N, C-alpha and C positions, 0 to 999 in steps of 0.2 A: 504495499498498498505506501510504503513512504517514496514509489518513484512516479504517482498519480500526483502530488503536489508537487513532483519537481517540475517533472514537464512541464505542469500551470506552468511555472514562477518559469521556465521555459519559453513560454509559447509568449508569456505575457511580458515580457524580457522583450523577443521580439517584434511584435507586436510595436511597442512603444520605439524601439530605434526606428523600425519604417516608417514608421509615421511621422516620427523627427526630426526621420531625411523630407520626406514629405511637405514636409510644412519650411524645414532651410530652402528647398528651393524652389517654392512662391515664393518664405521672404526674400534668396534675393535675387530674385527674378524684378519682385517688385522694390527695392532698392537699389535695380538702377537709374537714375535719373540718363533719357537718351541725350539728351543735352548734351549730354559730360563724354558724348560717344566722338564729337566730329567739335572742329573747331572751325569755323566764320577763316581763315587763311590754310588751314587741311582743304575747308572742301574751294577756296577763291583758290587756290592751287591746283585741281583738277579742272574745275570750272574753267579758268581765265578770268572772270569775270570779279567784278566785290562783290563780295556780301552781307547781308546783316547778321549777328549774332544769333545761335540756333533761340527758338522758341517753338513754346510746348504747344504741339497740338491736342495732347492728350498730358495722362501721364502716362503714357508708355509712348505716344511719337511726339516728335522735334522737326523742324522746317526750317532750312534756311533760304533766303529769296536771295537772290539779284538787286542790289542798293542800283541802280542805275540803267540805261533801259532796255539791257535786258530782260528777255520773260525767264528766267530760269532760276526751280526750285530746288532743292534737295529734302527729302527722307529718310526716318532711320525711323522704322516706329518695332518695338519690340512686337513678338507674337506669346501668349498669355503663359502661363511654364505649364498647361494643360495642355498647352496644343502637340500636335502628336506630328513630327517632323514625316513620318512617313503619310499622311494623309493631306499635309500642304503638296504636299508630291503629284496624291492624284487632284487634291481636289478642283478643280478645274482640268479634267480629264481634255478637254480637247484643246486647251491652248499647248505652243510646242511649249516642251523644256531642253534647255542647254544642258546639261554636267556641268561644272565651276570647277577645277581641280586650286588646289592652290590656296584658295582658303575657307580658314577657319577645317571643322573637323567635315563636312559636305558641303555641297553649292550646287544652287544651280538658278539656271536664266527662269525663268522663262514669260515669251515672246506673247503679244495681243497684236497684230498689226503693227504698225508703227510704232509700238511703244513695251521696252523693256521694264521689268521688277529684276531683282538677284535678293533669293532668300538663300540664308548660310542657319547657317548649326556651326556654334563651338560649346563643345559642354551641353549644359543643362539650357542654355539660352539660343533660342529662334530670334532672325531680326531680316527685316526686311527693306533694301535700299532703294529708290526711287528718284531718276533725275529725271525733271519735266522739259522742256523747252529747248532738249536739243534734237537736232534737224535728222539722226540716221540712228537706227536700231546698234550700228556695231561701235556707235562712238558716248550712246548709252553705255551698255553693257560696259566699254572700254573705262568708262570715268565711274560709273558704279563699279566695277572689282576693287580699282584705287583706295573709293574708297572704304570701302569694306573691309578691305586691308586695313585702315586709319582702325577703325572698328572695333576688327577682335583683335587690337595692343592694349585695349581696355576689358578685354571681357576677363 
């Protein structure tokens, strides 16, 4: 009979550890301020135009807008900790996806006509980088990759 209380204690401890790990993952993702992941200078260096400091779109997203005549904008958004990377890869099955290596643990571009989004997974964090106002998808992808490499350094 002494093994039953030991087994119960073991199961209880295991449950506490799993719950604690899950809470730490959620807290870690919630603790990231997306506006601290890039600077205006980093965005300017990539886009080649003056941009304002990042401003929050929500608790999980930030944008950097061109300040001159250029109508360009960059956004970085963090996916909730509950988002499945595998689900993100198939959520829009008709949008072409192109794998990207060398950025985070896994990454892919998703294209919608003349618009591209870069999704990146680094550890338990998933983020999206989007560039608006660039006239060619290949340029968008190049800029998104450069900025994603900067974001990854902060994770």
